[in-house]
All heavy atoms as TSV, in Angstrom:
chain	resi	resn	atom	element	x	y	z
A	1	MET	N	N	19.432	33.350	-20.950
A	1	MET	CA	C	18.357	32.761	-20.176
A	1	MET	C	C	18.908	31.613	-19.334
A	1	MET	O	O	19.520	30.701	-19.848
A	1	MET	CB	C	17.267	32.251	-21.125
A	1	MET	CG	C	16.127	31.594	-20.431
A	1	MET	SD	S	14.907	31.146	-21.682
A	1	MET	CE	C	13.519	30.955	-20.680
A	2	ALA	N	N	18.687	31.656	-18.028
A	2	ALA	CA	C	19.196	30.631	-17.120
A	2	ALA	C	C	18.195	29.496	-17.000
A	2	ALA	O	O	16.993	29.712	-17.004
A	2	ALA	CB	C	19.457	31.240	-15.753
A	3	VAL	N	N	18.735	28.294	-16.872
A	3	VAL	CA	C	17.892	27.121	-16.689
A	3	VAL	C	C	18.048	26.657	-15.256
A	3	VAL	O	O	19.151	26.462	-14.778
A	3	VAL	CB	C	18.299	25.987	-17.661
A	3	VAL	CG1	C	17.460	24.761	-17.420
A	3	VAL	CG2	C	18.163	26.454	-19.089
A	4	GLY	N	N	16.932	26.493	-14.555
A	4	GLY	CA	C	16.991	26.083	-13.152
A	4	GLY	C	C	16.353	24.736	-12.942
A	4	GLY	O	O	15.791	24.143	-13.855
A	5	CYS	N	N	16.433	24.263	-11.718
A	5	CYS	CA	C	15.825	22.990	-11.349
A	5	CYS	C	C	14.783	23.262	-10.285
A	5	CYS	O	O	15.098	23.753	-9.211
A	5	CYS	CB	C	16.895	22.042	-10.818
A	5	CYS	SG	S	16.224	20.461	-10.294
A	6	ALA	N	N	13.546	22.967	-10.587
A	6	ALA	CA	C	12.468	23.213	-9.635
A	6	ALA	C	C	12.388	22.066	-8.625
A	6	ALA	O	O	12.546	20.904	-8.972
A	6	ALA	CB	C	11.143	23.335	-10.373
A	7	VAL	N	N	12.176	22.406	-7.368
A	7	VAL	CA	C	11.980	21.391	-6.331
A	7	VAL	C	C	10.491	21.104	-6.248
A	7	VAL	O	O	9.679	22.008	-6.160
A	7	VAL	CB	C	12.514	21.891	-4.971
A	7	VAL	CG1	C	12.217	20.871	-3.887
A	7	VAL	CG2	C	14.002	22.156	-5.057
A	8	THR	N	N	10.162	19.841	-6.296
A	8	THR	CA	C	8.757	19.441	-6.289
A	8	THR	C	C	8.532	18.315	-5.304
A	8	THR	O	O	9.486	17.671	-4.869
A	8	THR	CB	C	8.335	18.990	-7.716
A	8	THR	OG1	O	6.995	18.527	-7.649
A	8	THR	CG2	C	9.224	17.900	-8.247
A	9	SER	N	N	7.308	18.082	-4.943
A	9	SER	CA	C	7.005	16.987	-4.026
A	9	SER	C	C	6.802	15.668	-4.767
A	9	SER	O	O	6.577	14.642	-4.150
A	9	SER	CB	C	5.749	17.310	-3.214
A	9	SER	OG	O	4.650	17.455	-4.085
A	10	ASP	N	N	6.881	15.693	-6.086
A	10	ASP	CA	C	6.745	14.471	-6.884
A	10	ASP	C	C	8.024	13.652	-6.748
A	10	ASP	O	O	9.070	14.079	-7.219
A	10	ASP	CB	C	6.491	14.834	-8.350
A	10	ASP	CG	C	6.331	13.603	-9.232
A	10	ASP	OD1	O	6.342	12.475	-8.710
A	10	ASP	OD2	O	6.201	13.778	-10.458
A	11	PRO	N	N	7.963	12.462	-6.091
A	11	PRO	CA	C	9.183	11.680	-5.878
A	11	PRO	C	C	9.879	11.263	-7.168
A	11	PRO	O	O	11.080	11.092	-7.180
A	11	PRO	CB	C	8.704	10.439	-5.123
A	11	PRO	CG	C	7.296	10.670	-4.754
A	11	PRO	CD	C	6.788	11.824	-5.549
A	12	THR	N	N	9.138	11.132	-8.250
A	12	THR	CA	C	9.754	10.716	-9.501
A	12	THR	C	C	10.471	11.866	-10.189
A	12	THR	O	O	11.234	11.653	-11.117
A	12	THR	CB	C	8.702	10.128	-10.467
A	12	THR	OG1	O	7.707	11.129	-10.729
A	12	THR	CG2	C	8.051	8.903	-9.863
A	13	ALA	N	N	10.239	13.090	-9.721
A	13	ALA	CA	C	10.874	14.248	-10.339
A	13	ALA	C	C	12.230	14.558	-9.724
A	13	ALA	O	O	12.914	15.464	-10.157
A	13	ALA	CB	C	9.962	15.467	-10.218
A	14	GLY	N	N	12.631	13.822	-8.697
A	14	GLY	CA	C	13.935	14.016	-8.111
A	14	GLY	C	C	13.983	15.101	-7.056
A	14	GLY	O	O	15.039	15.421	-6.541
A	15	GLY	N	N	12.861	15.693	-6.694
A	15	GLY	CA	C	12.861	16.771	-5.723
A	15	GLY	C	C	12.610	16.310	-4.303
A	15	GLY	O	O	12.891	17.020	-3.363
A	16	ALA	N	N	12.088	15.115	-4.118
A	16	ALA	CA	C	11.768	14.632	-2.785
A	16	ALA	C	C	12.041	13.137	-2.708
A	16	ALA	O	O	12.176	12.474	-3.727
A	16	ALA	CB	C	10.299	14.905	-2.464
A	17	VAL	N	N	12.112	12.644	-1.511
A	17	VAL	CA	C	12.370	11.222	-1.304
A	17	VAL	C	C	11.043	10.475	-1.279
A	17	VAL	O	O	10.089	10.911	-0.648
A	17	VAL	CB	C	13.125	11.001	0.025
A	17	VAL	CG1	C	13.335	9.530	0.297
A	17	VAL	CG2	C	14.445	11.739	0.004
A	18	ALA	N	N	10.996	9.356	-1.975
A	18	ALA	CA	C	9.774	8.546	-2.015
A	18	ALA	C	C	9.560	7.847	-0.680
A	18	ALA	O	O	10.486	7.696	0.116
A	18	ALA	CB	C	9.883	7.506	-3.127
A	19	GLU	N	N	8.337	7.417	-0.446
A	19	GLU	CA	C	8.019	6.658	0.757
A	19	GLU	C	C	8.817	5.353	0.751
A	19	GLU	O	O	9.043	4.764	-0.301
A	19	GLU	CB	C	6.525	6.329	0.789
A	19	GLU	CG	C	5.645	7.521	1.088
A	19	GLU	CD	C	5.861	8.047	2.497
A	19	GLU	OE1	O	5.920	7.245	3.449
A	19	GLU	OE2	O	5.982	9.275	2.625
A	20	PRO	N	N	9.234	4.885	1.933
A	20	PRO	CA	C	9.986	3.624	1.971
A	20	PRO	C	C	9.125	2.451	1.516
A	20	PRO	O	O	7.923	2.430	1.749
A	20	PRO	CB	C	10.373	3.469	3.444
A	20	PRO	CG	C	9.572	4.466	4.188
A	20	PRO	CD	C	9.061	5.482	3.224
A	21	VAL	N	N	9.762	1.496	0.880
A	21	VAL	CA	C	9.080	0.295	0.407
A	21	VAL	C	C	9.605	-0.871	1.232
A	21	VAL	O	O	10.804	-0.992	1.459
A	21	VAL	CB	C	9.364	0.048	-1.092
A	21	VAL	CG1	C	8.738	-1.249	-1.554
A	21	VAL	CG2	C	8.878	1.221	-1.910
A	22	ARG	N	N	8.716	-1.717	1.692
A	22	ARG	CA	C	9.118	-2.864	2.502
A	22	ARG	C	C	8.760	-4.148	1.763
A	22	ARG	O	O	7.758	-4.218	1.076
A	22	ARG	CB	C	8.400	-2.838	3.849
A	22	ARG	CG	C	8.866	-1.692	4.717
A	22	ARG	CD	C	9.577	-2.245	5.933
A	22	ARG	NE	N	10.489	-1.298	6.540
A	22	ARG	CZ	C	10.140	-0.234	7.223
A	22	ARG	NH1	N	8.882	0.082	7.341
A	22	ARG	NH2	N	11.049	0.541	7.760
A	23	VAL	N	N	9.582	-5.155	1.945
A	23	VAL	CA	C	9.292	-6.459	1.344
A	23	VAL	C	C	8.430	-7.262	2.302
A	23	VAL	O	O	8.335	-6.951	3.491
A	23	VAL	CB	C	10.584	-7.242	1.017
A	23	VAL	CG1	C	11.422	-6.497	0.009
A	23	VAL	CG2	C	11.386	-7.541	2.259
A	24	ARG	N	N	7.808	-8.304	1.795
A	24	ARG	CA	C	6.996	-9.172	2.641
A	24	ARG	C	C	7.912	-9.934	3.589
A	24	ARG	O	O	9.122	-9.947	3.448
A	24	ARG	CB	C	6.200	-10.148	1.787
A	24	ARG	CG	C	7.079	-11.112	1.012
A	24	ARG	CD	C	6.253	-12.193	0.335
A	24	ARG	NE	N	7.024	-12.930	-0.636
A	24	ARG	CZ	C	7.921	-13.854	-0.338
A	24	ARG	NH1	N	8.187	-14.153	0.917
A	24	ARG	NH2	N	8.581	-14.496	-1.286
A	25	ARG	N	N	7.324	-10.566	4.541
A	25	ARG	CA	C	8.086	-11.375	5.497
A	25	ARG	C	C	8.759	-12.521	4.738
A	25	ARG	O	O	8.127	-13.211	3.943
A	25	ARG	CB	C	7.120	-11.925	6.553
A	25	ARG	CG	C	7.806	-12.551	7.716
A	25	ARG	CD	C	6.764	-12.867	8.790
A	25	ARG	NE	N	7.402	-13.285	10.008
A	25	ARG	CZ	C	7.784	-12.444	10.969
A	25	ARG	NH1	N	7.574	-11.148	10.834
A	25	ARG	NH2	N	8.358	-12.899	12.056
A	26	LEU	N	N	10.041	-12.711	4.993
A	26	LEU	CA	C	10.797	-13.749	4.296
A	26	LEU	C	C	10.613	-15.094	4.985
A	26	LEU	O	O	10.489	-15.156	6.209
A	26	LEU	CB	C	12.286	-13.418	4.289
A	26	LEU	CG	C	12.706	-12.130	3.578
A	26	LEU	CD1	C	14.193	-11.894	3.773
A	26	LEU	CD2	C	12.367	-12.193	2.102
A	27	THR	N	N	10.627	-16.155	4.188
A	27	THR	CA	C	10.641	-17.493	4.774
A	27	THR	C	C	12.045	-17.747	5.309
A	27	THR	O	O	12.998	-17.042	4.958
A	27	THR	CB	C	10.287	-18.571	3.735
A	27	THR	OG1	O	11.323	-18.605	2.738
A	27	THR	CG2	C	8.941	-18.300	3.075
A	28	ASP	N	N	12.182	-18.748	6.154
A	28	ASP	CA	C	13.507	-19.093	6.684
A	28	ASP	C	C	14.477	-19.409	5.556
A	28	ASP	O	O	15.631	-18.985	5.569
A	28	ASP	CB	C	13.411	-20.286	7.635
A	28	ASP	CG	C	12.768	-19.920	8.963
A	28	ASP	OD1	O	12.713	-18.716	9.287
A	28	ASP	OD2	O	12.329	-20.841	9.668
A	29	HIS	N	N	13.986	-20.157	4.571
A	29	HIS	CA	C	14.844	-20.543	3.453
A	29	HIS	C	C	15.314	-19.316	2.667
A	29	HIS	O	O	16.485	-19.212	2.296
A	29	HIS	CB	C	14.103	-21.514	2.533
A	29	HIS	CG	C	14.909	-21.945	1.344
A	29	HIS	ND1	N	16.007	-22.769	1.454
A	29	HIS	CD2	C	14.795	-21.639	0.023
A	29	HIS	CE1	C	16.538	-22.950	0.243
A	29	HIS	NE2	N	15.812	-22.287	-0.639
A	30	GLU	N	N	14.393	-18.379	2.415
A	30	GLU	CA	C	14.757	-17.162	1.678
A	30	GLU	C	C	15.780	-16.338	2.450
A	30	GLU	O	O	16.756	-15.850	1.880
A	30	GLU	CB	C	13.509	-16.316	1.408
A	30	GLU	CG	C	12.571	-16.929	0.395
A	30	GLU	CD	C	11.227	-16.232	0.345
A	30	GLU	OE1	O	10.775	-15.673	1.363
A	30	GLU	OE2	O	10.613	-16.264	-0.746
A	31	GLY	N	N	15.551	-16.187	3.751
A	31	GLY	CA	C	16.485	-15.427	4.577
A	31	GLY	C	C	17.869	-16.056	4.598
A	31	GLY	O	O	18.884	-15.365	4.503
A	32	GLN	N	N	17.916	-17.381	4.698
A	32	GLN	CA	C	19.196	-18.084	4.709
A	32	GLN	C	C	19.929	-17.910	3.382
A	32	GLN	O	O	21.145	-17.702	3.346
A	32	GLN	CB	C	18.985	-19.566	5.003
A	32	GLN	CG	C	18.568	-19.835	6.435
A	32	GLN	CD	C	18.121	-21.272	6.644
A	32	GLN	OE1	O	18.132	-22.089	5.720
A	32	GLN	NE2	N	17.703	-21.588	7.867
A	33	LYS	N	N	19.189	-17.979	2.289
A	33	LYS	CA	C	19.794	-17.833	0.962
A	33	LYS	C	C	20.373	-16.423	0.792
A	33	LYS	O	O	21.490	-16.259	0.294
A	33	LYS	CB	C	18.742	-18.126	-0.121
A	33	LYS	CG	C	19.282	-18.065	-1.520
A	33	LYS	CD	C	20.298	-19.162	-1.780
A	33	LYS	CE	C	20.751	-19.138	-3.219
A	33	LYS	NZ	N	21.868	-20.042	-3.458
A	34	LEU	N	N	19.619	-15.405	1.228
A	34	LEU	CA	C	20.102	-14.028	1.117
A	34	LEU	C	C	21.332	-13.811	1.991
A	34	LEU	O	O	22.302	-13.173	1.570
A	34	LEU	CB	C	18.994	-13.048	1.496
A	34	LEU	CG	C	17.832	-12.953	0.515
A	34	LEU	CD1	C	16.702	-12.134	1.115
A	34	LEU	CD2	C	18.285	-12.346	-0.809
A	35	GLN	N	N	21.319	-14.355	3.206
A	35	GLN	CA	C	22.474	-14.220	4.086
A	35	GLN	C	C	23.694	-14.916	3.498
A	35	GLN	O	O	24.820	-14.430	3.616
A	35	GLN	CB	C	22.158	-14.782	5.465
A	35	GLN	CG	C	21.228	-13.883	6.245
A	35	GLN	CD	C	20.843	-14.476	7.585
A	35	GLN	OE1	O	21.037	-15.668	7.828
A	35	GLN	NE2	N	20.276	-13.651	8.440
A	36	GLN	N	N	23.463	-16.026	2.842
A	36	GLN	CA	C	24.548	-16.763	2.204
A	36	GLN	C	C	25.180	-15.923	1.091
A	36	GLN	O	O	26.400	-15.865	0.964
A	36	GLN	CB	C	23.995	-18.074	1.644
A	36	GLN	CG	C	25.029	-19.006	1.069
A	36	GLN	CD	C	24.380	-20.273	0.539
A	36	GLN	OE1	O	23.479	-20.202	-0.301
A	36	GLN	NE2	N	24.813	-21.412	1.030
A	37	ILE	N	N	24.347	-15.261	0.300
A	37	ILE	CA	C	24.842	-14.399	-0.784
A	37	ILE	C	C	25.688	-13.274	-0.207
A	37	ILE	O	O	26.773	-12.962	-0.707
A	37	ILE	CB	C	23.668	-13.826	-1.611
A	37	ILE	CG1	C	22.990	-14.938	-2.412
A	37	ILE	CG2	C	24.149	-12.707	-2.539
A	37	ILE	CD1	C	21.678	-14.525	-3.060
A	38	VAL	N	N	25.213	-12.661	0.881
A	38	VAL	CA	C	25.918	-11.529	1.484
A	38	VAL	C	C	27.222	-11.987	2.137
A	38	VAL	O	O	28.265	-11.366	1.958
A	38	VAL	CB	C	25.011	-10.819	2.511
A	38	VAL	CG1	C	25.782	-9.807	3.324
A	38	VAL	CG2	C	23.848	-10.142	1.791
A	39	ARG	N	N	27.175	-13.074	2.901
A	39	ARG	CA	C	28.374	-13.560	3.596
A	39	ARG	C	C	29.458	-13.995	2.625
A	39	ARG	O	O	30.639	-13.687	2.797
A	39	ARG	CB	C	28.018	-14.739	4.500
A	39	ARG	CG	C	27.576	-14.339	5.878
A	39	ARG	CD	C	27.630	-15.534	6.805
A	39	ARG	NE	N	26.917	-16.683	6.262
A	39	ARG	CZ	C	25.715	-17.074	6.632
A	39	ARG	NH1	N	25.068	-16.410	7.545
A	39	ARG	NH2	N	25.158	-18.128	6.093
A	40	ARG	N	N	29.040	-14.754	1.631
A	40	ARG	CA	C	29.995	-15.309	0.679
A	40	ARG	C	C	30.528	-14.250	-0.265
A	40	ARG	O	O	31.612	-14.361	-0.810
A	40	ARG	CB	C	29.309	-16.422	-0.120
A	40	ARG	CG	C	30.262	-17.432	-0.659
A	40	ARG	CD	C	29.596	-18.572	-1.357
A	40	ARG	NE	N	28.146	-18.591	-1.263
A	40	ARG	CZ	C	27.355	-19.140	-2.160
A	40	ARG	NH1	N	27.856	-19.687	-3.228
A	40	ARG	NH2	N	26.060	-19.155	-2.005
A	41	GLY	N	N	29.724	-13.218	-0.466
A	41	GLY	CA	C	30.085	-12.245	-1.483
A	41	GLY	C	C	29.724	-12.858	-2.825
A	41	GLY	O	O	29.916	-14.045	-3.031
A	42	SER	N	N	29.145	-12.082	-3.688
A	42	SER	CA	C	28.690	-12.612	-4.961
A	42	SER	C	C	29.594	-12.100	-6.070
A	42	SER	O	O	30.199	-11.044	-5.945
A	42	SER	CB	C	27.248	-12.167	-5.217
A	42	SER	OG	O	26.809	-12.623	-6.467
A	43	THR	N	N	29.677	-12.856	-7.130
A	43	THR	CA	C	30.449	-12.391	-8.278
A	43	THR	C	C	29.745	-11.203	-8.922
A	43	THR	O	O	30.365	-10.423	-9.620
A	43	THR	CB	C	30.614	-13.511	-9.325
A	43	THR	OG1	O	29.319	-13.999	-9.679
A	43	THR	CG2	C	31.447	-14.638	-8.771
A	44	SER	N	N	28.464	-11.061	-8.645
A	44	SER	CA	C	27.688	-9.947	-9.185
A	44	SER	C	C	27.444	-8.922	-8.079
A	44	SER	O	O	26.804	-9.230	-7.071
A	44	SER	CB	C	26.353	-10.455	-9.729
A	44	SER	OG	O	25.479	-9.376	-9.963
A	45	SER	N	N	27.946	-7.717	-8.257
A	45	SER	CA	C	27.730	-6.677	-7.243
A	45	SER	C	C	26.255	-6.311	-7.154
A	45	SER	O	O	25.760	-5.933	-6.093
A	45	SER	CB	C	28.570	-5.441	-7.550
A	45	SER	OG	O	28.207	-4.889	-8.803
A	46	VAL	N	N	25.524	-6.442	-8.264
A	46	VAL	CA	C	24.095	-6.138	-8.260
A	46	VAL	C	C	23.362	-7.149	-7.377
A	46	VAL	O	O	22.519	-6.783	-6.556
A	46	VAL	CB	C	23.519	-6.151	-9.698
A	46	VAL	CG1	C	22.011	-6.040	-9.683
A	46	VAL	CG2	C	24.140	-5.035	-10.520
A	47	ARG	N	N	23.697	-8.414	-7.512
A	47	ARG	CA	C	23.058	-9.461	-6.715
A	47	ARG	C	C	23.356	-9.247	-5.229
A	47	ARG	O	O	22.475	-9.403	-4.377
A	47	ARG	CB	C	23.567	-10.825	-7.171
A	47	ARG	CG	C	22.869	-11.968	-6.527
A	47	ARG	CD	C	23.309	-13.284	-7.133
A	47	ARG	NE	N	22.557	-14.361	-6.525
A	47	ARG	CZ	C	22.764	-15.625	-6.767
A	47	ARG	NH1	N	23.678	-15.994	-7.615
A	47	ARG	NH2	N	22.061	-16.542	-6.162
A	48	TYR	N	N	24.592	-8.892	-4.905
A	48	TYR	CA	C	24.988	-8.633	-3.527
A	48	TYR	C	C	24.190	-7.465	-2.949
A	48	TYR	O	O	23.641	-7.554	-1.857
A	48	TYR	CB	C	26.492	-8.339	-3.481
A	48	TYR	CG	C	26.989	-7.938	-2.109
A	48	TYR	CD1	C	27.326	-8.903	-1.169
A	48	TYR	CD2	C	27.118	-6.603	-1.771
A	48	TYR	CE1	C	27.785	-8.546	0.087
A	48	TYR	CE2	C	27.570	-6.231	-0.513
A	48	TYR	CZ	C	27.902	-7.209	0.409
A	48	TYR	OH	O	28.344	-6.842	1.650
A	49	ARG	N	N	24.106	-6.366	-3.695
A	49	ARG	CA	C	23.383	-5.182	-3.216
A	49	ARG	C	C	21.893	-5.466	-3.052
A	49	ARG	O	O	21.264	-5.013	-2.097
A	49	ARG	CB	C	23.588	-3.997	-4.167
A	49	ARG	CG	C	24.967	-3.373	-4.010
A	49	ARG	CD	C	25.071	-2.128	-4.828
A	49	ARG	NE	N	24.755	-2.416	-6.227
A	49	ARG	CZ	C	25.471	-2.033	-7.259
A	49	ARG	NH1	N	26.534	-1.313	-7.087
A	49	ARG	NH2	N	25.113	-2.343	-8.482
A	50	ARG	N	N	21.327	-6.216	-3.970
A	50	ARG	CA	C	19.910	-6.562	-3.861
A	50	ARG	C	C	19.653	-7.410	-2.620
A	50	ARG	O	O	18.675	-7.209	-1.908
A	50	ARG	CB	C	19.437	-7.307	-5.103
A	50	ARG	CG	C	19.265	-6.403	-6.293
A	50	ARG	CD	C	18.806	-7.171	-7.502
A	50	ARG	NE	N	18.654	-6.279	-8.637
A	50	ARG	CZ	C	18.518	-6.682	-9.876
A	50	ARG	NH1	N	18.521	-7.972	-10.153
A	50	ARG	NH2	N	18.386	-5.817	-10.861
A	51	ALA	N	N	20.537	-8.373	-2.371
A	51	ALA	CA	C	20.394	-9.209	-1.181
A	51	ALA	C	C	20.482	-8.356	0.076
A	51	ALA	O	O	19.694	-8.534	1.018
A	51	ALA	CB	C	21.472	-10.296	-1.166
A	52	MET	N	N	21.410	-7.413	0.107
A	52	MET	CA	C	21.555	-6.521	1.267
A	52	MET	C	C	20.284	-5.697	1.481
A	52	MET	O	O	19.814	-5.539	2.604
A	52	MET	CB	C	22.744	-5.575	1.065
A	52	MET	CG	C	24.085	-6.237	1.198
A	52	MET	SD	S	24.471	-6.703	2.882
A	52	MET	CE	C	24.820	-5.110	3.576
A	53	MET	N	N	19.741	-5.157	0.398
A	53	MET	CA	C	18.533	-4.333	0.506
A	53	MET	C	C	17.338	-5.148	0.986
A	53	MET	O	O	16.553	-4.688	1.811
A	53	MET	CB	C	18.212	-3.661	-0.828
A	53	MET	CG	C	19.150	-2.521	-1.162
A	53	MET	SD	S	18.652	-1.591	-2.595
A	53	MET	CE	C	18.895	-2.762	-3.899
A	54	LEU	N	N	17.207	-6.367	0.472
A	54	LEU	CA	C	16.091	-7.214	0.886
A	54	LEU	C	C	16.195	-7.578	2.363
A	54	LEU	O	O	15.207	-7.528	3.094
A	54	LEU	CB	C	16.041	-8.485	0.033
A	54	LEU	CG	C	15.582	-8.273	-1.408
A	54	LEU	CD1	C	15.818	-9.538	-2.224
A	54	LEU	CD2	C	14.127	-7.879	-1.442
A	55	LEU	N	N	17.406	-7.920	2.806
A	55	LEU	CA	C	17.588	-8.251	4.211
A	55	LEU	C	C	17.312	-7.045	5.105
A	55	LEU	O	O	16.677	-7.168	6.151
A	55	LEU	CB	C	19.013	-8.767	4.453
A	55	LEU	CG	C	19.284	-10.192	3.984
A	55	LEU	CD1	C	20.768	-10.509	4.070
A	55	LEU	CD2	C	18.476	-11.184	4.794
A	56	ALA	N	N	17.768	-5.875	4.697
A	56	ALA	CA	C	17.535	-4.662	5.484
A	56	ALA	C	C	16.055	-4.332	5.557
A	56	ALA	O	O	15.528	-3.996	6.608
A	56	ALA	CB	C	18.321	-3.495	4.894
A	57	SER	N	N	15.363	-4.471	4.448
A	57	SER	CA	C	13.944	-4.168	4.411
A	57	SER	C	C	13.138	-5.171	5.229
A	57	SER	O	O	12.261	-4.809	5.993
A	57	SER	CB	C	13.445	-4.153	2.973
A	57	SER	OG	O	12.071	-3.870	2.935
A	58	ALA	N	N	13.464	-6.435	5.088
A	58	ALA	CA	C	12.742	-7.473	5.813
A	58	ALA	C	C	12.990	-7.356	7.316
A	58	ALA	O	O	12.119	-7.672	8.116
A	58	ALA	CB	C	13.160	-8.856	5.323
A	59	GLY	N	N	14.171	-6.857	7.675
A	59	GLY	CA	C	14.492	-6.701	9.076
A	59	GLY	C	C	13.947	-5.437	9.688
A	59	GLY	O	O	14.084	-5.188	10.877
A	60	GLY	N	N	13.344	-4.597	8.880
A	60	GLY	CA	C	12.754	-3.358	9.377
A	60	GLY	C	C	13.745	-2.238	9.532
A	60	GLY	O	O	13.438	-1.225	10.155
A	61	GLY	N	N	14.943	-2.389	8.978
A	61	GLY	CA	C	15.946	-1.338	9.079
A	61	GLY	C	C	15.561	-0.109	8.270
A	61	GLY	O	O	14.913	-0.201	7.235
A	62	THR	N	N	15.943	1.067	8.771
A	62	THR	CA	C	15.617	2.301	8.058
A	62	THR	C	C	16.768	2.754	7.181
A	62	THR	O	O	16.606	3.616	6.345
A	62	THR	CB	C	15.289	3.435	9.039
A	62	THR	OG1	O	16.434	3.660	9.863
A	62	THR	CG2	C	14.100	3.081	9.893
A	63	GLY	N	N	17.958	2.214	7.417
A	63	GLY	CA	C	19.111	2.623	6.625
A	63	GLY	C	C	19.710	3.936	7.083
A	63	GLY	O	O	20.607	4.456	6.471
A	64	SER	N	N	19.222	4.480	8.207
A	64	SER	CA	C	19.741	5.762	8.662
A	64	SER	C	C	20.915	5.622	9.613
A	64	SER	O	O	21.335	6.576	10.230
A	64	SER	CB	C	18.615	6.559	9.343
A	64	SER	OG	O	18.110	5.836	10.442
A	65	GLY	N	N	21.460	4.411	9.739
A	65	GLY	CA	C	22.659	4.200	10.500
A	65	GLY	C	C	22.423	3.893	11.899
A	65	GLY	O	O	23.020	4.017	12.825
């Protein structure tokens, strides 16, 4: 008996991409802090990636290059 993977429209099931999520408008201070984390590079790769995602989302980027 073969086991397959069903494609579904449920984003949590892994078959489709979820709707994009956007962050609220950043304050100047928040934006500066995030840019500082990205420019300086963080000892935590998770913190760096989160800062990048927040800046991209706040800037309206789609991430499609």
